[in-house]
C-alpha positions as CSV (number, residue, x, y, z in Angstrom):
1,M,-11.1,-15.9,-25.0
2,N,-10.9,-14.3,-21.6
3,Y,-10.2,-16.4,-18.5
4,V,-13.2,-17.5,-16.5
5,I,-13.1,-18.9,-12.9
6,I,-16.0,-21.2,-12.0
7,E,-16.9,-20.3,-8.4
8,V,-18.3,-23.3,-6.6
9,A,-18.4,-21.6,-3.2
10,N,-21.0,-23.3,-0.9
11,T,-23.6,-24.5,-3.5
12,H,-22.6,-28.1,-2.6
13,G,-24.2,-27.6,0.9
14,G,-21.8,-30.1,2.4
15,S,-22.8,-32.9,-0.1
16,I,-19.8,-34.6,-1.8
17,D,-22.1,-36.1,-4.4
18,Y,-23.4,-32.7,-5.3
19,L,-19.9,-31.4,-5.6
20,N,-18.7,-34.3,-7.8
21,N,-21.7,-33.9,-10.0
22,L,-21.0,-30.2,-10.4
23,I,-17.4,-30.8,-11.3
24,E,-18.5,-33.4,-13.9
25,E,-21.2,-31.0,-15.4
26,Y,-18.4,-28.5,-16.1
27,E,-15.8,-30.9,-17.3
28,D,-16.2,-29.6,-20.8
29,C,-14.9,-26.2,-19.7
30,K,-11.2,-26.7,-20.2
31,D,-8.8,-24.3,-21.8
32,G,-9.2,-20.8,-20.3
33,F,-11.1,-22.0,-17.3
34,G,-10.4,-22.4,-13.6
35,I,-12.6,-23.7,-10.8
36,K,-12.5,-22.4,-7.3
37,F,-13.3,-24.1,-3.9
38,Q,-13.7,-22.8,-0.4
39,P,-12.3,-25.3,2.1
40,L,-13.0,-24.2,5.6
41,H,-13.1,-25.5,9.2
42,P,-15.8,-24.2,11.5
43,D,-13.6,-24.0,14.5
44,E,-10.9,-22.1,12.6
45,L,-13.4,-19.8,11.0
46,A,-15.8,-18.9,13.8
47,T,-16.8,-19.4,17.4
48,P,-19.8,-21.6,18.3
49,D,-21.9,-18.5,19.2
50,F,-21.6,-17.1,15.6
51,Q,-24.9,-17.5,13.7
52,W,-23.4,-19.2,10.7
53,Y,-21.3,-21.7,12.8
54,P,-23.7,-24.6,12.3
55,V,-23.6,-24.0,8.5
56,Y,-19.9,-24.0,8.5
57,Q,-20.0,-27.4,10.3
58,K,-22.2,-28.7,7.6
59,L,-20.0,-27.4,4.8
60,H,-16.8,-28.9,6.1
61,F,-15.0,-31.7,4.3
62,E,-12.1,-33.7,5.5
63,S,-8.8,-33.1,3.9
64,K,-8.8,-36.4,2.1
65,T,-12.1,-35.5,0.5
66,W,-10.6,-32.2,-0.7
67,Q,-7.6,-34.0,-2.1
68,A,-9.9,-36.2,-4.2
69,V,-11.9,-33.1,-5.3
70,I,-8.8,-31.2,-6.3
71,N,-7.3,-34.1,-8.2
72,K,-10.6,-34.7,-10.1
73,S,-10.9,-31.0,-11.0
74,A,-7.2,-30.5,-12.0
75,A,-7.7,-33.1,-14.8
76,T,-9.6,-30.5,-16.8
77,K,-8.9,-27.1,-15.5
78,D,-6.9,-24.8,-13.1
79,V,-7.7,-25.2,-9.5
80,W,-8.1,-22.2,-7.2
81,I,-8.5,-22.2,-3.4
82,D,-10.4,-19.4,-1.6
83,V,-8.6,-19.2,1.7
84,F,-10.5,-18.1,4.9
85,D,-8.6,-19.8,7.7
86,S,-5.6,-22.0,8.6
87,Y,-7.5,-25.0,7.4
88,G,-7.6,-23.6,3.9
89,V,-3.8,-23.0,4.1
90,Q,-3.4,-26.7,5.2
91,I,-5.4,-27.8,2.1
92,I,-3.2,-25.7,-0.1
93,E,0.0,-27.1,1.4
94,E,-1.2,-30.7,1.1
95,N,-2.1,-30.2,-2.6
96,I,0.5,-27.6,-3.5
97,D,1.4,-29.2,-6.9
98,K,-2.3,-29.2,-8.0
99,V,-3.2,-25.7,-6.9
100,Y,-2.9,-23.1,-9.6
101,G,-4.0,-20.0,-7.7
102,I,-5.2,-18.6,-4.4
103,K,-7.8,-16.0,-3.6
104,L,-7.9,-13.8,-0.5
105,Q,-11.3,-12.1,0.3
106,V,-10.9,-8.6,1.5
107,S,-11.8,-9.6,5.0
108,V,-8.9,-12.2,4.9
109,L,-6.4,-9.5,4.2
110,Y,-6.8,-8.5,7.8
111,N,-6.2,-12.1,9.0
112,F,-2.5,-11.8,9.8
113,K,-2.4,-15.4,11.0
114,V,-3.5,-16.7,7.6
115,I,-1.1,-14.3,5.8
116,D,1.8,-15.5,8.0
117,L,1.0,-19.2,7.4
118,L,0.8,-18.6,3.6
119,S,4.2,-16.9,3.8
120,K,5.8,-20.1,4.9
121,L,4.7,-21.8,1.7
122,N,6.5,-21.6,-1.6
123,L,4.0,-19.7,-3.8
124,S,6.5,-18.5,-6.4
125,D,4.6,-20.3,-9.2
126,K,1.1,-19.4,-7.9
127,K,-1.3,-16.8,-9.1
128,L,-2.9,-14.8,-6.3
129,I,-6.2,-12.8,-6.3
130,I,-6.9,-10.1,-3.7
131,N,-10.4,-8.7,-3.4
132,I,-10.5,-5.0,-2.6
133,A,-14.1,-4.3,-1.9
134,A,-14.5,-1.3,0.5
135,L,-10.7,-0.5,0.4
136,S,-9.4,3.0,-0.5
137,I,-6.6,3.4,-3.1
138,E,-4.2,3.9,-0.2
139,E,-5.4,0.7,1.5
140,I,-5.1,-1.3,-1.8
141,D,-1.6,0.0,-2.2
142,F,-0.7,-1.1,1.4
143,F,-2.1,-4.6,1.1
144,L,-0.7,-5.1,-2.4
145,N,2.8,-4.3,-1.2
146,K,2.3,-6.5,1.9
147,I,1.1,-9.5,-0.1
148,E,3.7,-9.2,-2.8
149,N,6.6,-8.8,-0.3
150,S,5.4,-11.5,2.2
151,L,4.0,-14.2,-0.1
152,N,6.1,-13.6,-3.2
153,P,3.5,-15.0,-5.7
154,D,4.1,-15.3,-9.4
155,E,1.5,-12.7,-10.2
156,V,-1.1,-10.8,-8.2
157,F,-4.6,-10.0,-9.7
158,I,-6.9,-7.4,-8.1
159,E,-10.5,-8.4,-7.8
160,V,-13.4,-5.9,-8.1
161,G,-16.8,-7.1,-6.8
162,F,-19.0,-6.7,-3.8
163,Q,-19.8,-9.9,-1.9
164,G,-23.3,-9.1,-0.7
165,Y,-26.2,-11.2,-1.9
166,P,-27.8,-10.2,-4.2
167,T,-25.7,-7.3,-5.4
168,E,-27.5,-4.2,-6.6
169,L,-26.3,-3.1,-10.1
170,I,-25.0,0.2,-8.8
171,D,-22.8,-1.7,-6.3
172,S,-21.2,-4.0,-8.8
173,G,-17.8,-2.1,-8.8
174,I,-17.5,-1.7,-12.5
175,S,-16.8,2.0,-12.0
176,K,-13.5,1.0,-10.2
177,I,-12.0,-1.1,-13.0
178,Q,-10.3,1.6,-15.1
179,Q,-9.1,3.6,-12.1
180,I,-7.5,0.6,-10.4
181,K,-6.0,-0.8,-13.6
182,K,-4.4,2.5,-14.4
183,R,-3.1,3.1,-10.9
184,F,-1.7,-0.4,-10.2
185,N,-1.1,-1.9,-13.7
186,K,-2.5,-5.3,-12.7
187,K,-4.9,-7.7,-14.3
188,I,-8.4,-7.2,-13.0
189,V,-10.8,-10.0,-11.9
190,F,-14.5,-9.1,-11.8
191,A,-16.8,-11.1,-9.5
192,D,-20.5,-10.1,-9.4
193,H,-23.3,-11.4,-7.2
194,I,-26.3,-10.2,-9.3
195,D,-29.6,-12.1,-8.9
196,K,-29.4,-15.1,-11.2
197,N,-32.8,-14.2,-12.6
198,D,-31.8,-10.8,-13.6
199,V,-30.7,-10.4,-17.3
200,Y,-27.5,-8.7,-16.0
201,A,-26.4,-11.9,-14.4
202,V,-25.2,-12.9,-17.9
203,W,-24.4,-9.4,-19.2
204,M,-22.7,-7.9,-16.2
205,P,-19.5,-9.9,-16.8
206,V,-19.5,-8.7,-20.5
207,L,-19.8,-5.1,-19.4
208,A,-16.9,-5.7,-17.0
209,I,-14.7,-7.0,-19.9
210,A,-15.7,-4.0,-21.9
211,S,-14.6,-1.8,-19.0
212,G,-11.2,-3.4,-18.9
213,A,-11.5,-6.5,-16.7
214,D,-9.3,-9.5,-17.7
215,I,-10.8,-12.4,-15.7
216,I,-14.3,-13.2,-14.8
217,E,-15.3,-15.1,-11.6
218,K,-18.9,-16.5,-11.6
219,H,-20.9,-18.6,-9.2
220,V,-22.5,-21.8,-10.5
221,M,-24.8,-24.5,-9.3
222,L,-26.3,-27.8,-10.7
223,S,-29.0,-27.4,-13.2
224,N,-31.4,-30.0,-11.9
225,V,-30.7,-30.3,-8.1
226,E,-32.0,-28.0,-5.4
227,T,-29.2,-25.8,-4.0
228,E,-29.5,-24.7,-0.4
229,Y,-26.6,-22.1,-0.1
230,D,-25.2,-19.5,-2.5
231,H,-28.0,-20.0,-5.0
232,Y,-28.9,-16.3,-5.2
233,S,-26.3,-15.4,-7.8
234,S,-25.3,-18.9,-9.1
235,L,-25.9,-19.7,-12.7
236,I,-27.1,-23.0,-14.0
237,K,-25.0,-24.5,-16.9
238,D,-27.2,-23.1,-19.7
239,Q,-26.9,-19.6,-18.3
240,F,-23.1,-20.0,-17.7
241,S,-22.6,-21.3,-21.3
242,Q,-24.6,-18.3,-22.6
243,M,-22.4,-15.9,-20.5
244,V,-19.2,-17.5,-21.8
245,S,-20.6,-17.4,-25.4
246,V,-21.4,-13.7,-25.1
247,I,-17.9,-12.9,-23.6
248,N,-16.3,-14.8,-26.4
249,E,-18.3,-13.0,-29.1
250,Y,-17.5,-9.7,-27.5
251,T,-13.8,-10.6,-27.4
252,K,-13.9,-11.5,-31.1
253,L,-15.5,-8.1,-31.8
254,I,-12.8,-6.1,-29.9
255,N,-10.0,-8.1,-31.3
256,A,-11.3,-8.0,-34.9
257,P,-8.9,-6.6,-37.5
258,F,-9.0,-2.8,-37.8
259,I,-10.0,-3.2,-41.5
260,N,-12.0,-6.3,-42.5
261,Q,-12.3,-7.8,-46.0
262,R,-15.9,-6.8,-46.3
263,E,-15.0,-3.1,-45.6
264,T,-12.3,-3.3,-48.2
265,T,-14.6,-4.8,-50.8
266,Y,-17.3,-2.2,-50.1
267,L,-14.8,0.7,-50.5
268,S,-13.4,-0.8,-53.6
269,G,-16.9,-0.9,-55.1
270,T,-18.0,2.6,-54.1
271,I,-14.9,4.8,-54.1
272,M,-14.9,7.5,-56.8
273,K,-12.3,7.1,-59.5
274,P,-9.9,9.9,-60.2
275,L,-10.3,10.9,-63.8
276,L,-7.7,13.3,-65.4
277,K,-9.1,16.8,-66.2
278,K,-6.5,17.4,-68.8
279,G,-3.7,15.5,-70.5
280,K,-0.5,14.7,-68.7
281,K,3.0,14.1,-70.1
282,A,5.5,11.3,-69.2
283,G,7.9,12.6,-66.5
284,E,5.3,14.7,-64.7
285,L,4.1,14.2,-61.2
286,V,0.4,14.1,-60.4
287,D,-1.7,16.4,-58.2
288,L,-4.8,14.6,-56.9
289,T,-6.3,17.8,-55.6
290,N,-6.2,19.9,-58.7
291,E,-5.8,17.7,-61.7
292,F,-8.6,15.2,-61.3
293,D,-12.4,14.9,-61.3
294,F,-13.8,12.2,-59.0
295,K,-16.7,10.1,-60.2
296,R,-18.1,6.6,-59.8
297,S,-17.1,5.0,-63.0
298,G,-17.0,1.6,-64.7
299,K,-13.5,2.4,-65.9
300,N,-10.7,0.3,-64.5
301,G,-8.0,2.3,-62.7
302,L,-6.2,3.3,-59.6
303,N,-8.0,4.9,-56.7
304,S,-6.8,8.0,-54.7
305,K,-5.2,5.8,-52.0
306,E,-3.2,3.8,-54.6
307,I,-2.1,6.9,-56.4
308,L,-1.0,8.5,-53.1
309,N,1.0,5.4,-52.2
310,L,2.8,5.7,-55.5
311,S,3.5,9.4,-55.1
312,G,4.7,8.8,-51.6
313,T,7.2,6.3,-52.8
314,F,8.6,8.8,-55.4
315,H,6.9,7.5,-58.5
316,L,5.9,9.7,-61.5
317,L,4.2,9.1,-64.8
318,N,6.2,7.2,-67.4
319,K,3.7,7.7,-70.3
320,N,1.5,10.3,-71.7
321,K,-2.2,10.3,-70.5
322,R,-5.3,11.9,-72.1
323,A,-8.0,13.9,-70.4
324,G,-10.8,11.7,-69.0
325,E,-8.5,8.7,-68.5
326,T,-7.9,6.8,-65.2
327,L,-4.4,5.9,-64.1
328,Q,-3.0,2.4,-64.0
329,K,-0.1,1.1,-62.0
330,E,1.9,0.6,-65.2
331,D,1.5,4.3,-66.0
332,F,4.0,5.0,-63.2
333,K,7.7,4.4,-62.7
334,K,10.1,5.1,-59.8
335,A,11.7,8.5,-60.3
336,N,15.4,8.7,-61.1
337,I,16.4,11.4,-58.6
338,A,19.8,13.3,-58.7
339,V,21.5,15.9,-56.7
340,I,23.2,18.2,-59.1
341,I,25.8,20.5,-57.6
342,A,26.8,23.6,-59.7
343,C,30.3,24.7,-59.2
344,R,32.8,27.1,-60.9
345,L,36.2,28.5,-59.9
346,K,35.5,32.0,-61.1
347,S,34.5,33.7,-57.9
348,T,35.7,37.2,-57.6
349,R,34.7,37.9,-54.0
350,L,36.5,34.8,-52.7
351,K,39.0,33.4,-55.2
352,D,38.8,29.6,-55.8
353,K,36.4,29.3,-52.8
354,A,35.4,25.8,-53.8
355,L,38.9,24.6,-53.0
356,L,39.3,26.5,-49.7
357,K,39.6,24.2,-46.7
358,I,37.0,23.6,-43.9
359,G,39.0,21.6,-41.6
360,D,41.1,19.3,-43.8
361,M,38.5,19.1,-46.6
362,T,37.8,21.5,-49.4
363,S,34.5,23.3,-49.2
364,V,33.2,21.6,-52.4
365,E,34.0,18.2,-51.0
366,Y,32.3,19.1,-47.8
367,C,29.2,20.0,-49.8
368,I,29.4,16.7,-51.8
369,K,29.9,14.7,-48.7
370,N,26.6,15.9,-47.2
371,A,24.8,15.5,-50.5
372,C,25.9,11.8,-50.5
373,K,23.9,11.4,-47.3
374,F,20.6,12.3,-48.9
375,S,18.0,9.6,-48.9
376,N,16.1,8.3,-52.0
377,V,18.8,9.8,-54.4
378,N,20.1,7.8,-57.3
379,H,23.0,10.0,-58.4
380,V,25.2,12.8,-57.0
381,V,26.7,15.0,-59.8
382,L,29.3,17.8,-59.6
383,A,28.5,19.9,-62.6
384,T,31.0,22.5,-63.8
385,S,32.0,24.3,-67.0
386,D,33.9,22.8,-69.8
387,L,36.5,25.6,-69.5
388,P,40.1,24.5,-68.8
389,S,40.1,26.7,-65.7
390,D,37.4,24.4,-64.1
391,E,38.8,21.1,-65.2
392,G,40.8,20.7,-62.0
393,L,37.5,20.2,-60.0
394,K,37.5,16.6,-61.2
395,D,40.0,15.8,-58.4
396,Y,37.6,17.0,-55.7
397,T,34.5,14.8,-56.1
398,Y,34.9,13.3,-52.7
399,S,33.7,9.8,-53.8
400,E,34.3,7.6,-56.8
401,N,30.5,7.3,-56.9
402,V,30.0,11.0,-57.6
403,I,29.7,11.8,-61.3
404,F,31.9,14.7,-62.7
405,H,30.2,16.6,-65.5
406,Q,31.5,19.5,-67.6
407,G,29.1,21.6,-69.7
408,H,28.1,25.0,-70.8
409,P,30.2,27.6,-68.9
410,E,27.4,30.2,-68.6
411,D,24.1,28.5,-69.3
412,V,23.7,26.5,-66.1
413,I,20.3,25.1,-67.2
414,Q,21.8,23.7,-70.4
415,R,24.6,22.2,-68.3
416,Y,22.0,20.5,-66.1
417,L,20.0,19.3,-69.1
418,D,23.0,17.7,-70.7
419,I,23.7,15.4,-67.7
420,I,20.0,14.9,-67.1
421,D,19.6,13.5,-70.6
422,H,22.7,11.4,-70.3
423,L,21.5,9.8,-67.0
424,K,17.8,10.0,-67.8
425,I,17.1,11.9,-64.6
426,D,13.5,12.8,-63.7
427,V,13.9,15.0,-60.7
428,V,16.7,17.3,-59.7
429,I,17.8,18.4,-56.2
430,R,19.5,21.7,-57.0
431,V,22.6,22.6,-54.9
432,T,25.4,25.1,-55.3
433,A,28.9,24.2,-54.1
434,D,29.0,27.2,-51.7
435,M,26.5,25.3,-49.5
436,P,28.7,22.9,-47.4
437,F,26.1,22.3,-44.6
438,I,23.2,21.0,-46.6
439,D,21.3,18.3,-44.6
440,D,19.2,15.2,-45.4
441,E,16.5,16.2,-42.9
442,I,15.6,19.2,-44.9
443,C,16.0,17.4,-48.2
444,S,13.7,14.6,-47.1
445,I,10.9,17.0,-46.1
446,L,11.1,18.9,-49.4
447,L,11.3,15.8,-51.6
448,R,8.3,14.2,-49.9
449,E,6.2,17.3,-50.2
450,H,7.3,17.7,-53.8
451,F,6.0,14.3,-54.9
452,E,2.8,14.4,-52.8
453,S,1.8,17.8,-54.2
454,G,2.6,17.0,-57.8
455,A,4.7,20.2,-58.0
456,D,7.1,21.4,-60.7
457,Y,9.3,23.3,-58.3
458,T,9.5,23.0,-54.5
459,T,11.5,25.0,-51.9
460,A,11.2,26.1,-48.3
461,T,9.8,29.5,-47.5
462,K,12.3,30.1,-44.7
463,A,15.7,28.5,-44.0
464,A,19.2,29.6,-43.0
465,V,21.0,30.9,-46.0
466,G,23.0,28.0,-47.5
467,T,20.7,25.3,-46.2
468,N,17.6,25.6,-48.4
469,L,17.2,23.3,-51.4
470,E,15.2,23.4,-54.6
471,I,13.5,20.3,-56.1
472,I,12.8,20.7,-59.8
473,N,11.2,18.3,-62.3
474,T,13.2,17.7,-65.5
475,T,10.0,18.5,-67.5
476,A,9.9,21.9,-65.9
477,L,13.6,22.6,-66.7
478,K,13.0,21.6,-70.3
479,K,10.0,23.9,-70.4
480,V,12.2,26.8,-69.2
481,K,14.6,26.0,-72.0
482,E,11.8,26.1,-74.6
483,F,11.1,29.7,-73.6
484,F,14.8,30.7,-73.1
485,P,16.9,28.8,-75.7
486,S,19.9,30.7,-74.4
487,A,19.2,31.1,-70.7
488,A,21.2,34.2,-69.6
489,Y,21.6,34.5,-65.8
490,S,20.6,30.9,-65.3
491,E,23.0,30.7,-62.4
492,Y,20.1,32.4,-60.8
493,M,17.9,29.4,-61.8
494,T,15.4,30.1,-59.0
495,W,14.1,33.2,-60.7
496,Y,13.0,31.3,-63.8
497,F,10.5,29.4,-61.7
498,Q,9.5,31.8,-59.0
499,N,9.1,34.7,-61.5
500,N,6.6,32.6,-63.6
501,P,4.0,31.1,-61.3
502,E,1.4,31.1,-64.1
503,H,3.6,28.6,-66.0
504,F,4.8,26.3,-63.2
505,K,3.2,24.8,-60.2
506,L,5.3,26.2,-57.3
507,N,5.3,24.6,-53.9
508,F,6.5,26.6,-51.0
509,I,7.0,24.6,-47.8
510,E,7.2,25.8,-44.2
511,L,9.9,23.8,-42.5
512,P,9.6,22.8,-38.8
513,A,10.7,25.6,-36.5
514,S,13.7,23.4,-35.4
515,L,15.1,23.7,-38.9
516,V,14.6,27.4,-39.4
517,R,17.2,30.0,-38.4
518,D,18.5,33.4,-39.7
519,Y,22.1,32.3,-39.7
520,R,24.4,32.7,-42.8
521,L,25.8,29.3,-43.9
522,T,26.8,30.0,-47.5
523,L,30.4,30.5,-48.5
524,D,31.2,33.8,-50.4
525,H,33.5,35.8,-48.1
526,D,36.5,35.3,-45.8
527,E,34.2,35.8,-42.8
528,D,32.1,32.8,-44.0
529,L,35.1,30.6,-44.1
530,Q,36.2,31.7,-40.7
531,M,32.8,30.9,-39.2
532,F,32.7,27.5,-40.9
533,N,36.0,26.5,-39.5
534,L,34.9,27.5,-36.0
535,I,31.8,25.2,-36.5
536,H,34.0,22.4,-37.7
537,Q,36.4,22.7,-34.8
538,K,33.6,22.6,-32.3
539,L,31.6,19.8,-33.7
540,Q,33.9,17.4,-35.7
541,P,34.1,14.7,-36.8
542,E,30.4,14.2,-37.8
543,F,27.5,16.5,-37.3
544,G,24.3,17.7,-39.0
545,I,22.2,20.8,-39.2
546,N,20.6,20.3,-35.7
547,Q,24.0,20.2,-34.0
548,I,25.1,23.3,-36.0
549,Y,22.0,25.2,-34.9
550,K,22.4,24.2,-31.3
551,L,26.0,25.4,-31.3
552,L,25.1,28.7,-33.0
553,D,22.1,29.2,-30.6
554,E,24.5,29.0,-27.7
555,H,27.5,31.0,-29.3
556,A,26.5,34.4,-30.5
557,D,30.2,35.2,-31.0
558,I,30.4,32.6,-33.8
559,V,27.2,33.9,-35.4
560,A,28.6,37.5,-35.3
561,V,31.6,36.5,-37.5
562,N,29.6,36.8,-40.7
563,S,26.1,38.0,-39.7
564,H,26.7,41.5,-41.1
565,I,27.0,40.2,-44.7
566,T,24.0,40.6,-47.0
567,L,23.0,38.6,-50.1
568,K,23.6,40.5,-53.4
569,Y,20.5,39.1,-55.1
570,K,18.4,40.4,-52.2
571,T,19.9,43.8,-51.9
572,D,21.2,44.8,-55.3
573,T,18.3,46.7,-56.9
574,E,19.9,46.8,-60.3
575,L,20.5,43.0,-60.3
576,I,17.0,42.3,-59.1
577,N,15.5,44.5,-61.8
578,T,17.6,42.7,-64.4
579,L,16.6,39.3,-63.2
580,N,12.9,40.2,-63.2
581,E,13.3,41.4,-66.8
582,K,15.4,38.5,-68.2
583,T,13.7,35.6,-66.5
584,K,10.1,36.5,-67.0
585,I,8.2,34.5,-69.6
586,K,6.4,37.0,-71.9
């Protein structure tokens, strides 16, 4: 619950019996409550010609009386002292161990004598409230600094509330709460003086809490004894209890869980179930947008949220499903994901390029090293041919955890499928060994988008040459093999998918602008190797794609080393026509 200060003020009218009875009536208000008194001395507070001087005489108690009152009250709640004059400071000093906090009315902020006297006390464990009625933001700032520096209290609260009796609603000060809280970053006390017979006498504090107030100060009086002073805005016990109850209920409301159990039950009973439009095979991903009808159904099954959670954690189907069926949790399994790096030593443009050094590491090892940093990957495979000329690559796998595989020398898809079947791989991240600067940030984006979209094939629309990746389902690779038992030109594997959109669900992703450049980061010419070594020299020992881009953005001379080189599969018309012909499913 919120903290509430019971303001006694002058309702006692100078009667110690009244005051004791009031303390006893509120003894049940313990945890989360304080009680505040206003000890004053007529000769310290006013001159005899002041109109309220006789009343101050009547309200005055001796210091021993205040000691008894404070001891009695401290047994059940925090004691606060509202200081007006030097006598109030005296009462604090004499009861310093029992006083929890001090309040300074706005008028007292200008009483430099009182402030000076308080500064001589050790208030380091005391809370302090300053009322700021009629003060500008600049004045609040001034007094706040003055009080904190001179009195050094444990914590300062700022009180909003106009002291006139009774207070008009429009003058309550609620409009100040958010502005003051934001400007000064202090807890806010709200004190209202609404007519006790007005419904807002109970509800105004609740509105203040809703507006950001942390502490409520409220005047009280005895329920069955006539009260001479401060009765305009003082609540009797039943009204006060109602106010506290409403504050507590509101506090429960705003602190309730974001999602309650009844909401969850309601959604579970009314959410439409995803029903498959057509059959799905084991090993496939699911696409909630295009592969399901949504209906209220008595069939047991996962809802969209649960399916999304499984897809988002890289799950796919592990059994065949028929049209019209729902999906169950046991229909899914965690995907076995592998990076498969295709590599040969047959390059004609740059002989044995996989074994050329970038720094002190071969380019193929550089590629594998970065592939090993990929998240959510179960295997990294270096896949080469079974020809004797490529057997030496087994000595360049970078890590003992990397799998070395030899397969078909020309049919790269078959080479992939052989290791896929051996390791029971579900999803492949396709890489070629001439891509030394592949990066996990790009991989993570593509992999997440691949599973969430239920795609067969995912790649980025734009990326620096040598940094883009392809995510391919095993089921899709096997489908290619059904159409092309001997997949000629399968080193250009991309074409088998992008050239057949009617057979595969293709997913093209726009990477964040920070990951897109026009630089050339693939190894196929001497100039590429020169550029890569310049990058390595500038950035070693460890760096990623963002550091590379920052370097190249700032060094056009490095970019210029290989920027004139074009990609054969994008400029060679004869090759493009051949690939279009040989990779198209007819």
